[in-house]
N, C-alpha and C positions, 0 to 999 in steps of 0.2 A: 339691722346690722350685721349679718353675716355677708352681705359687700363693705360696707363700712371695713370691714378686720380683714376680708383680705386685701382688699387698700394699702390696708392701711401696714400689719403683719403684724407680726408678734405684739406684744405687751411687756413692756420694759419696765415697767414703774417700778419703784424699790421708795420706800421710806426712807426720809431725811435722817438717820440717825445720831449723826457728831453733833456735843454741845449736849445744852441739858435738855428741856418743857421749854423751862422760862427762856433759857438762848432760843428756842424754836418762834414763840411766843412775840417776844420781842422784837427779833425778826418779820416773823409776819406784820407787825402795826407799822414798820418798818418801808416798806416794800406797798402797802397799798400806793394805791393812784401811782406810783409812782411806775416809773419805765423800767422798764429792768438795768438796765445800766444806770445811773441816775440814782436809780433803792442803792443798788452796790456801793456805790461811791459812797452814799449816805453810812449804809449800813459797817462799811468798814472805815472809816473815821469815829461811827459811835465806837466800835471795837477797841480802838484807837485811843479813847478819851473810857470805856469803864471794862475793855474787856470782856472775857464770858467766863460760864463758868458755876457753882457754885454758890459764892461771892455776890453776883453782878446785881441780886437783889439792894441787898445792902449799898454796893455801889452806884448803882441807880440813883436809889434813894440819897446816899451822900453828896450828889455830884450837884450841882445850881443848878438854876430852867438856866440858866445864860448862857453855860458851856457847853448842854444839850443841843440848846439853838445853835450854838457856833459848832459845830460836829456837823448839821446840817438839816436838825426834824425842820418842821414847825410847832410854834406855838405847840399847836393842838394832841400833834404827836408826839411832842414832848410832857408833856400834860397826863397823853397815852398811857408813855413806856413806865411813866409815877406814878399810876392811876397803879395801874399790875404793880409794882412793886410794893407798891404799900397793900398794895393784896395779900399776896405771894406772905410778906415780914409780919402783915396780921392774923396771919392764916387763912382768912375767909376764902384762900385759893389754895386749896393745896395740891400743888405744880405738879410736882415731883411724884404721885399716885395717880394721877389726871389715868394714866393707862389701864391704872386695875375699875375704872369706871364704865357702867355702854357708854353708849354714843349719847342718850340720852341725856346722863348725869354731868358728862363731861359740857356740849352743847348748856344745858345749864348753867351751868360753876363758868361758861368763860364768858357767856355771853350777862351778868354783874358786873364783869372790868370795863370798865368807861375804852374806848376806840375798841372794843372786840365782839363780835356783830355778830349773825348766824352766819353769813359766810366766812370769817378767821374760824369760825371751830370746824368748818362742814373741810377750811383747807389746812387743819392741823391734823382732826382724825384720818385722815386720804392720806397726808408726805407726808406728816410726822408717827403716829402710830399707823398707820397701812391698815386703816382696818378697809371692811371689805364690801363695801353697802352703803355708798356714800352717791346721796342723790342732789350736787349742789343744781339744788332748781332755781335758785336767785340769776346764778357763772351768767352771764352774755356770754358767753366763748360756749356754756354749756349747751345755751338756746339755740344760736347760731348751728353749731354741731347738730344738731335735731333737725334743725327745718334743711340743712345741706343734704343733711342721712336718707333726708323722708321726705324731702322736695316739698316741703312748704311752702304754700304761697308767704302765708306771712310768721314774723317769729311766734314760736312756743311761749304761751304765760306760762310764771313756774307749779299752774295748776293743770297746765298739760304736758308738763313736760314730767312733773311726779304720775298723771296715772301714762302713761306712753312706760316709764320707766320703772314700770310697774311686776313688768313682767322684766326682766332685768338682774332679783333682786333671787337671789342674795349679795348678786354681784353689780351691785352699781360701781363700783369705783370704778371699778373696768374697763367700764359701758362709759363713765365722764371723759378716759384719758382714749377714747375712741375717738368720743365728740372731741376733744381738742385736737386731737392730730391731724383727724378727716378738715377742719380749717384752714394746716400748711398745708396738703393737694389740692396743688392749682388744678 
């Protein structure tokens, strides 16, 4: 990793603090499996439709499914954001106090929402809350970065990512950032 850090330079990763935790989770659902540009367009349309802020769960719950689809959400993602809003409104997901919980508690709470898996929970921990010790072992970019950094013949498995990454604790988030960046360097 020392060679990777030397090539990439100083880590400038900063948490995304604008908006609410709920807004960040909606954004993560919208951005799943889409290119950045397409996701940004759809997210912008969704914001124009429902806005952001503390009353967003209410507005999503009150927005017809067809209107969410017209904003560009797939049928599945429209269901996911509605499911997220339902969990927040019924109190089963204490979204605005998530930052008070441990990483494991946050992950357990978030994966109860359809459309938010372990990877999405890890991205929330890293990029919204700035938690320092998250290693997204399922992330293809982290796997490819590790393969490149360590000149591995084959892509490491999630188990191998965790084993090699154990020595980076308690700063595995920063190590992940470097693994992503090394892929951008020719």
